[in-house]
C-alpha atoms as one frame of an Amber mdcrd trajectory, in Angstrom:
protein
  -8.932  10.446 -10.081  -8.861   7.182  -8.180  -6.851   4.347  -9.673  -7.295
   0.771  -8.441  -4.152  -1.318  -8.325  -2.416  -4.152  -6.566   0.193  -4.009
  -3.849   1.618  -7.306  -4.993   3.497  -8.575  -1.944   1.160 -11.535  -1.460
   1.434 -12.570  -5.114   5.196 -12.634  -4.848   5.033 -14.756  -1.696   2.633
 -17.252  -3.262   4.620 -17.661  -6.475   8.001 -17.419  -4.786   8.855 -14.155
  -6.508   8.130 -12.069  -9.577   9.640 -13.898 -12.556   8.140 -12.102 -15.568
   7.106  -8.459 -15.319   5.078  -8.372 -18.518   3.207 -11.571 -17.630   2.291
 -10.051 -14.265   1.022  -6.845 -15.866  -1.069  -8.683 -18.454  -2.594 -10.911
 -15.770  -3.698  -8.098 -13.466  -4.903  -5.896 -16.323  -7.135  -8.723 -17.551
  -8.976  -8.835 -14.243  -9.457  -5.080 -14.113  -6.571  -3.418 -12.295  -4.832
  -0.201 -13.345  -1.326  -1.107 -12.212   1.015  -2.016  -9.364   1.923   0.073
  -6.357   5.715   0.018  -6.468   7.935   0.060  -9.502  11.058  -1.803  -8.384
  14.163  -1.493 -10.524  17.849  -2.302 -10.427  18.947   0.908 -12.165  17.499
   3.908 -14.013  17.357   2.066 -17.341  15.405  -0.774 -15.753  13.034   1.735
 -14.126  12.375   3.412 -17.473  11.876   0.078 -19.226   9.301  -1.051 -16.666
   7.519   2.294 -16.786   7.254   1.908 -20.567   5.844  -1.629 -20.196   3.124
  -0.210 -17.960   2.393   2.781 -20.182   2.035   0.629 -23.303  -0.773  -1.213
 -21.528  -2.486   1.947 -20.328  -1.314   1.132 -16.806   0.753   2.976 -14.225
   2.236   2.779 -10.719   2.072   4.773  -7.505   5.703   4.999  -6.392   9.188
   3.559  -6.823  10.520   0.870  -4.501  13.765   0.834  -2.584  15.593  -1.822
  -4.631  18.770   0.213  -4.921  18.621   2.963  -2.286  16.313   5.430  -0.584
  17.919   8.194  -2.634  17.062   6.449  -5.888  13.509   5.830  -4.689  13.081
   9.543  -4.027  14.676  10.644  -7.282  12.834   8.166  -9.500   9.502   8.819
  -7.788   9.909  12.551  -8.378  11.134  12.091 -11.959   8.091   9.982 -12.859
   5.741  12.567 -11.326   4.498  10.344  -8.493   3.482  11.548  -5.033   5.137
   9.547  -2.283   7.805   7.132  -1.098   7.439   4.667   1.750   8.803   5.295
   5.234   8.280   1.765   6.576  11.046  -0.477   5.283  13.240   2.470   4.369
  14.374   3.764   7.732  15.994   0.846   9.547  15.166   2.367  12.927  15.092
   0.083  15.970  13.166   2.412  18.300  10.252   4.818  18.044  12.293   7.958
  18.728  14.764   6.998  16.040  11.973   6.330  13.554  10.464   9.761  14.163
  13.840  11.487  13.877  14.652   9.735  10.620  11.156  10.298   9.258  11.363
  14.047   9.816  14.680  14.149   7.971  13.211  12.069   5.134  10.221  14.413
   4.789  12.601  17.374   4.461  14.503  15.692   1.639  11.301  14.597  -0.108
   9.991  18.170   0.043  13.010  19.307  -1.981  11.801  17.029  -4.771   8.133
  18.002  -4.437   6.992  14.628  -3.070   5.966  13.184   0.287   7.145  10.438
   2.592   4.305   8.191   3.785   4.110   5.705   6.657   2.626   2.266   6.115
   1.094   1.062   9.395   1.934  -2.600   9.861   1.461  -5.436  12.349   4.597
  -6.131  14.346   6.196  -2.792  13.476   6.894   0.361  15.477   3.661   1.817
  14.054   1.178  -1.004  14.619  -1.630   0.169  16.904  -3.903   3.167  16.528
  -2.201   4.836  19.498   1.237   4.345  17.949   0.028   5.648  14.586  -1.530
   8.771  16.074   1.535   9.483  18.199   3.768   9.046  15.183   1.638  11.357
  13.008   1.730  13.972  15.766   5.529  13.820  16.088   6.042  13.764  12.306
   3.686  16.530  11.141   4.757  16.508   7.504   4.583  12.775   6.871   1.760
  11.270   4.851   0.067   7.925   5.359  -0.421   4.766   3.345  -3.505   3.692
   5.252  -3.551  -0.091   5.528  -7.082  -1.103   6.476  -6.154  -4.707   7.244
  -3.158  -4.096   9.477  -4.947  -1.365  11.424  -8.114  -3.411  11.815  -6.209
  -6.532  12.855  -4.353  -4.475  15.468  -7.675  -3.396  16.967  -7.726   0.123
  15.515 -10.776   2.068  14.403 -10.328   2.299  10.635 -13.199   4.714  10.020
 -11.990   7.072  12.729  -8.430   7.158  11.407  -9.627   7.575   7.823 -11.843
  10.539   8.711  -9.395  12.223  11.089  -6.354  11.990   8.828  -7.950  11.973
   5.395  -5.908  14.948   4.217  -2.669  13.044   4.932  -3.584   9.860   3.048
  -1.319   9.306   0.048  -2.615   5.833  -0.825  -4.845   3.140   0.659  -4.230
  -0.582   1.089  -7.464  -2.547   1.151  -7.319  -5.975   2.703  -9.573  -8.224
   4.710  -8.644 -10.110   7.864  -9.786 -13.534   9.009  -9.493 -14.187  12.733
  -8.312 -17.789  12.982  -5.762 -18.477  15.759  -5.623 -22.192  14.911  -4.484
 -21.518  11.351  -2.817 -18.178  11.957  -0.194 -16.887   9.555   0.235 -13.469
  11.181   1.344 -13.122  14.815  -0.752 -16.030  16.036  -3.984 -14.147  15.306
  -5.182 -14.984  11.820  -4.488 -14.331   8.156  -5.348 -11.907   5.358  -7.976
 -13.019   2.871  -9.888 -11.805  -0.193 -12.080  -8.756   0.294 -15.479  -9.658
   1.673 -14.290 -12.961   3.148 -13.171 -11.690   6.557 -13.949  -9.377   9.446
 -13.277  -5.996   7.789 -15.745  -5.875   4.900 -17.604  -2.886   6.367 -14.413
  -0.920   6.943 -13.186  -1.579   3.399 -16.543  -0.589   1.937 -16.629   2.597
   3.989 -13.141   3.606   2.831 -13.978   2.979  -0.836 -17.344   4.706  -0.800
 -16.042   7.695   1.154 -13.044   8.007  -1.160 -15.348   8.099  -4.170 -17.644
  10.621  -2.481 -14.761  12.904  -1.472 -13.030  12.718  -4.838  -9.863  11.091
  -3.502  -7.012  11.663  -5.946  -4.756   8.671  -5.472  -4.353   4.915  -5.543
  -6.534   2.380  -3.778  -4.557  -0.838  -3.734  -5.712  -4.366  -3.003  -3.114
  -6.161  -0.917  -3.763  -9.728   0.134  -0.667 -10.732   2.032  -1.697 -14.376
   2.335  -3.089 -16.373  -0.589  -4.260 -19.923   0.081  -5.070 -20.511  -3.603
  -4.209 -19.027  -7.016  -3.882 -15.277  -6.294  -5.602 -14.119  -9.479  -8.823
 -15.838  -8.372  -8.783 -13.947  -5.076  -7.843 -10.674  -6.729 -10.565 -10.970
  -9.373 -13.200 -11.510  -6.668 -11.881  -8.525  -4.734 -12.027  -6.330  -7.838
 -15.649  -7.280  -8.471 -16.565  -6.404  -4.900 -14.890  -2.995  -5.212 -16.929
  -2.375  -8.372 -20.101  -3.115  -6.430 -19.037  -0.333  -4.041 -18.910   2.172
  -6.886 -15.302   2.029  -8.042
């Protein structure tokens, strides 16, 4: 079953942080989302408390964040019955070889707990371009993928090709749209991320959603708008309505 949630990085940037967990959950539920991607906690009691807050609202989450340690992320993710932990942001590698070496070790540890490690392709990272992503997936055969449509599209990659070729390795999907605007660029002098349907990647996002529905994708599709130029809930509500028009 597909669940539609929010990868809430952009909300946190706009507001300056997450100040009230329950307020955030109520706000995104009201506009039609099933939960947040990462449950971030300071200790196991905090993780359980936040999981209960979500469950009481009929909501859930995809994975646990790395607030305390990678080990805790793995353990909590497995304990809550979730599928994957992030690679990007967890490894601290400064070169591609080191990232691959550390990733392969991480996938071994995750396998012990019955979960997967998943790479999040990202502008300005060691796995930015399509070539880098494909090389990385080849050298790390057991790693999954958090396919980020926006970062791959903005880096010049072919989203549809990557989606089709590596569908079986996709753990979760980040939908985002990208506005090319060098004069008002927020990201790497190229442009900024915007609400779905307002940028250059509307066709790629629609393809990913419709194909995921058709194939019976069993995972999270997460709206992530890294840059909000107005109240985030307005953008996120518009994005949710567009996803509904695509059949989800």
